[in-house]
C-alpha positions in Angstrom: 18.2 7.9 52.6 20.2 7.7 49.4 21.0 4.2 48.2 24.8 4.1 47.6 24.2 1.8 44.6 21.8 4.2 42.8 23.3 7.6 42.7 24.5 10.7 44.4 22.5 13.2 46.6 23.6 16.8 46.7 21.8 19.6 48.4 21.8 23.3 49.1 20.6 24.8 52.4 20.6 28.4 53.7 20.8 28.1 57.5 19.8 31.4 59.0 22.7 32.8 61.1 24.4 29.4 61.6 27.4 31.5 62.8 25.5 32.5 66.0 25.4 28.9 67.2 29.1 28.6 67.7 31.8 30.3 69.9 35.1 31.5 68.7 36.6 28.0 69.2 34.0 26.4 67.0 32.2 24.8 69.9 28.4 24.6 69.7 26.4 26.9 71.9 23.9 24.2 72.9 22.1 26.1 75.6 18.9 28.0 76.4 20.1 31.4 75.3 18.0 32.9 72.4 19.1 32.2 68.9 18.6 34.7 66.0 15.4 32.6 65.2 12.3 34.2 66.8 11.5 32.6 70.2 13.9 29.7 69.5 16.9 28.9 71.7 20.3 28.1 70.4 19.9 24.6 71.7 16.5 24.2 70.0 17.9 25.4 66.7 20.9 23.1 66.9 18.7 20.1 67.7 16.4 21.0 64.7 19.4 21.3 62.4 20.6 17.9 63.5 17.2 16.4 62.6 17.2 18.2 59.2 20.8 17.3 58.2 20.2 13.7 59.3 17.1 13.4 57.3 18.8 14.9 54.2 21.5 12.3 54.4 23.2 14.0 51.5 26.6 13.1 50.1 27.4 16.8 49.9 25.6 19.9 51.1 26.3 23.5 50.0 25.6 25.5 53.1 24.6 29.1 52.6 25.2 31.4 55.6 27.7 28.9 57.1 29.6 29.9 60.2 32.2 32.7 59.8 35.8 32.4 58.9 38.1 35.2 60.3 41.3 35.6 62.3 39.3 34.4 65.3 36.8 31.9 63.9 36.8 28.9 61.5 34.0 27.7 59.3 35.6 24.3 58.9 36.1 23.7 62.6 32.5 24.7 63.4 30.9 22.6 60.7 33.0 19.5 61.4 32.2 19.9 65.1 28.5 20.0 64.3 28.8 17.0 61.9 30.7 14.9 64.5 28.2 15.7 67.3 25.3 14.9 65.0 26.8 11.7 63.6 26.6 12.8 60.0 28.4 10.9 57.3 28.9 14.2 55.5 31.6 15.2 58.0 34.3 17.0 56.1 34.0 20.7 55.4 35.7 23.3 53.2 35.2 26.8 52.0 36.5 28.9 49.2 37.3 32.6 49.4 36.2 34.0 52.8 33.2 36.4 52.8 33.3 40.1 53.8 30.4 39.3 56.1 29.8 36.7 58.9 28.2 34.4 56.4 30.3 32.0 54.4 29.5 29.6 51.5 30.7 26.1 52.6 30.5 22.5 51.5 30.0 19.7 53.9 30.5 16.3 52.4 31.1 12.5 52.9 34.8 11.8 52.2 33.9 8.2 51.6 31.8 9.1 48.7 33.4 12.3 47.3 36.7 14.2 47.1 36.3 17.9 46.9 38.7 20.8 46.4 38.3 24.5 46.1 39.2 25.1 42.4 38.5 28.8 41.4 38.4 29.6 37.7 39.3 32.8 36.0 42.3 35.1 36.4 42.5 37.8 39.1 41.3 41.0 37.6 43.5 44.1 37.3 42.8 46.9 39.7 40.2 48.5 37.5 38.4 45.1 37.0 37.7 42.9 34.0 34.8 42.4 31.7 35.7 38.8 31.0 34.6 36.5 33.9 37.5 37.2 36.4 38.0 35.2 39.5 35.1 35.5 41.9 37.1 37.2 44.6 38.1 40.0 42.3 36.3 42.7 40.3 34.0 42.5 37.4 33.1 45.5 35.2 29.7 46.0 33.6 27.7 48.9 32.4 24.8 48.8 34.8 22.8 51.8 33.6 23.6 51.9 29.8 25.5 55.2 30.1 28.6 53.7 28.4 30.5 53.7 31.6 31.3 50.4 33.2 30.8 50.1 37.0 32.8 47.8 39.2 31.0 44.8 40.7 32.2 42.6 43.6 30.7 39.7 45.5 30.4 40.3 49.2 30.2 36.5 49.3 32.3 35.1 46.5 30.8 32.0 44.9 32.4 28.7 45.9 33.9 26.8 43.0 34.5 23.1 43.6 36.0 20.2 41.6 34.3 17.1 42.8 35.3 13.5 42.2 33.0 10.6 43.1 34.2 7.2 44.4 33.9 5.7 40.9 35.8 8.5 39.3 33.1 10.8 37.9 34.1 14.4 37.8 31.7 17.3 38.5 32.0 21.0 38.8 29.9 22.8 41.5 29.4 26.5 42.0 27.8 27.6 45.3 26.0 30.9 45.2 24.7 33.5 47.6 23.7 36.5 45.4 23.1 40.0 46.7 19.7 40.9 48.2 17.6 43.5 46.4 16.0 44.9 49.6 16.3 48.6 49.9 17.9 48.6 53.3 18.6 52.1 54.7 16.5 54.0 52.3 14.1 56.5 53.7 11.0 57.5 51.7 9.4 55.8 48.7 11.5 57.5 46.0 14.8 56.6 47.8 13.6 53.0 48.3 12.8 52.8 44.6 16.2 54.2 43.6 18.1 51.8 45.9 16.0 48.9 44.8 16.9 49.6 41.2 20.5 50.0 42.1 20.6 46.7 44.0 18.7 45.0 41.2 21.3 46.1 38.7 24.1 44.9 40.9 22.4 41.5 41.4 21.9 41.1 37.7 25.5 42.0 37.0 26.6 39.3 39.5 24.4 36.8 37.6 25.9 37.9 34.3 29.3 37.3 35.8 28.1 33.8 36.9 26.7 33.2 33.5 30.0 33.9 31.8 31.5 31.2 34.0 28.7 28.8 33.2 29.3 29.4 29.5 33.0 28.4 29.9 32.1 25.2 31.7 29.4 24.2 29.2 31.7 24.9 26.3 34.4 22.7 27.9 31.8 19.9 28.3 31.9 19.9 32.1 29.2 18.3 34.2 28.1 21.3 36.2 25.8 22.2 39.1 25.1 25.7 40.2 23.2 25.9 43.5 22.4 28.2 46.3 20.4 31.3 47.3 19.9 33.8 44.5 17.6 36.1 46.5 15.8 36.2 43.2 13.5 34.2 41.0 11.2 34.5 38.0 8.4 37.0 38.8 9.7 37.8 42.3 9.4 41.6 42.0 8.2 44.5 39.7 11.7 45.3 38.6 11.9 42.2 36.5 9.7 44.0 33.9 12.2 46.9 33.9 15.2 44.7 33.2 13.6 42.0 31.1 14.9 39.0 32.9 15.4 37.8 36.5 19.0 36.9 37.6 17.9 33.3 37.8 16.9 33.3 34.1 20.2 34.9 33.1 22.2 32.1 34.9 19.9 29.4 33.4 20.6 30.8 30.0 18.5 33.0 27.7 19.8 31.4 24.5 17.6 29.1 22.4 20.5 26.6 22.2 19.7 23.7 24.6 23.3 22.8 24.8 24.0 26.1 26.5 21.1 26.1 29.0 21.0 24.9 32.6 17.9 23.1 34.0 16.0 23.6 37.2 12.4 22.3 37.2 11.2 24.6 40.0 12.4 27.7 38.1 10.8 26.3 34.9 7.5 26.0 36.8 7.7 29.6 38.0 8.5 30.8 34.5 5.6 28.9 32.8 3.0 29.4 35.5 0.0 31.4 34.3 -2.0 31.4 37.6 0.7 32.1 40.1 1.3 28.5 41.2 5.0 28.1 42.0 7.2 26.1 44.4 8.7 28.0 47.3 11.9 27.4 49.3 11.8 30.2 51.9 9.2 31.4 54.5 9.4 34.8 56.2 7.2 36.6 58.7 6.2 40.1 57.8 5.2 41.9 61.0 3.2 44.8 59.4 1.0 42.3 57.6 1.0 39.8 60.5 1.4 36.9 58.1 4.0 34.7 56.4 5.4 35.4 52.9 6.9 32.6 50.8 9.3 32.8 47.9 11.3 30.7 45.5 14.9 31.7 46.2 17.0 28.5 46.3 17.9 26.6 43.2 19.9 23.6 41.9 20.7 24.1 38.2 22.4 21.4 36.2 24.1 21.1 32.8 22.4 19.2 30.0 24.3 16.0 30.5 23.2 15.8 34.1 19.6 16.8 33.2 19.6 13.9 30.7 20.0 11.5 33.6 16.5 12.5 34.8 17.5 13.4 38.3 15.0 14.0 41.1 14.8 17.4 42.6 13.1 17.9 46.0 12.2 21.0 48.1 12.1 19.9 51.7 9.1 22.1 52.5 7.3 21.2 55.8 3.8 21.9 54.4 4.1 21.1 50.7 5.9 17.8 50.8 3.5 15.0 51.9 6.4 12.8 52.9 7.5 15.4 55.4 3.9 16.1 56.6 3.8 12.5 57.7 6.9 13.0 60.0 5.9 15.6 62.6 9.4 15.8 64.1 11.0 16.6 60.8 8.2 19.1 59.9 8.7 21.0 63.1 12.5 20.8 62.8 12.4 22.4 59.4 10.4 25.3 60.8 12.7 25.8 63.7 16.0 25.4 61.9 15.9 28.2 59.3 13.8 30.6 57.3 14.8 28.6 54.2 14.2 24.9 53.4 16.8 22.6 51.8 16.7 21.7 48.2 18.2 18.4 47.1 18.9 16.6 43.9 19.4 12.8 43.4 21.6 12.1 40.4 21.1 8.5 39.2 24.1 6.4 38.3 26.6 9.0 39.6 28.6 7.2 42.3 
């Protein structure tokens, strides 16, 4: 549990199809019907999530794949119902621009510790799009394939931009991210899969360049900034990184040599510097053809230099790699049942 006298705990957590655990009125489907998790009921997944969120005890959680917002459903209603039923102090929810999918980016927080508001930066782009960091619900233009023709890029899940104020008046900027997957869905045959993989990779990198433009603006303004979420990407995660030079995560962290313009995430740094393939992981997927689990580093919390200078503590809540979790069987099993991703948290000292 975070000591209220020592700092602020923020977290990011991708909850696999959280939306499927609520009805259209935002009521929890706490029953024995199957969830989208393999051989796990909706009631079991909700119970597991309650254990995980309670253990996190965060002042604010960026939830990736949060319940849907539409003309029939409300992310805020669903999450606040869950928080109330679970007894979480992080009990107030908000979202930014709604997603084109049934997966939102949301923020669940403790209103006694934080105030939070959706505060998008950038101007809405013109119809043709803009090259200069437009608002995240509009269109970015970038030459993806070096043919001197700029393509249009959109986020299916626009990043969530928040202005946070702590109870002692500290101001933070937070950007919640769910970047596009690079998997070649729908492609038939090896050549088609490669073409689609490259196309998706270019789009993901363009999204990260768009994000990096926004990061540059905040760092230049001297903002205390956190960028967190699921990038579906990481250093060394696929063979296309060699083709494009950098992963999307490296682009958002900053490729400049100027330390004042770089973000910090120690898990990404470990992956970048590893010579023997030793790297942290934040997600665990079962691959049926291989009949085994595959793990990847997909979830990050990146911070600006002023926050990094406070020497915060990052933690991946991995059920097998964190000895503190291994000692709590109930929490270990809950993490495995709740989602295919594990939470990542950061404790910021002296930020209250």
